[in-house]
N, C-alpha and C positions, 0 to 999 in steps of 0.2 A: 081658437080660431085660425084656422089653417090660410094659407096666403097663395096668390097665384102672381107669378113675376112674368110679366109678358116679354115679348122679344124687343119691345124697345126701353125696357127696363124698369117700367111702371111697376108697382108692388098694390096689389090690392086684395082685399078681405076676400076671400074665397065665399064666403058665406054672402055676399053683397054683390059679388059679380060671377056670371056664369063663366066657364071656361071657353078658351080660345084656341085652335090649333097653334102650337109652338108654345102654349104656356109652360112653366116651370112649377110645379107644385111643392109648396114646402108645407109639411104636416104641422100637427098642434104642437109636439115636441120640440122640434126646431125653431117653429115660431117663437114658443116660450123662452126658450134658450136666446135668441135673437133678442127680443124685446125686452124681456123681463130681467134677467140676468146679466145680461152682455149690454143691454141698451144701444145697439148698434143700428136699429131700425126704430123709428117712433109713429106716432099719429096724432090727431086732433085730439082734442076731450070727446067724450062719449056722445054728446049734443050733435057734434058736428061730424065725427067720424060715421055715424049711422048715416048719415046722408051720402057722403063720399066713399068710405070705404077705403081710404088710399092711406098707403104707409109711404114713409121716405127712411134713405139711410140718413142716419143722423148729422152727417155733414153734407148734405144736399137737400136741405129742406128750403124749398121756394119762399121768396120774401114774401111779408105780410102773412103766412102761414100760422096760425096757432096751433102750437103742439101742447099736447098734456102736460102739465107741470113736473109729472112723474118721471118723466122722460129726461127733464132737465137736471134732475140731481143726480 
C-alpha cells in the first residue's frame, strides 16, 4: 500500500486517507522497502491499522501505541 506524508509529518495509509494539498506520496515500492526491508516505519497490528491507517518512524512511536510485532524483530 502507498503512503501519504502530511506537511505536519503524519504518515498515513493512502488507501484509507484521501489526499490533501501538500501531501508527499510514497509509492508501494518505496513503502515496502521502508517498512519490510529496513523497518524504519511501523504500524499497529492489522485490526487496529485498518481503523487508523497511521504509520510512525520507528524511533518516534507515541506512548501506549501497540505496534505489530513484525516491526519489533
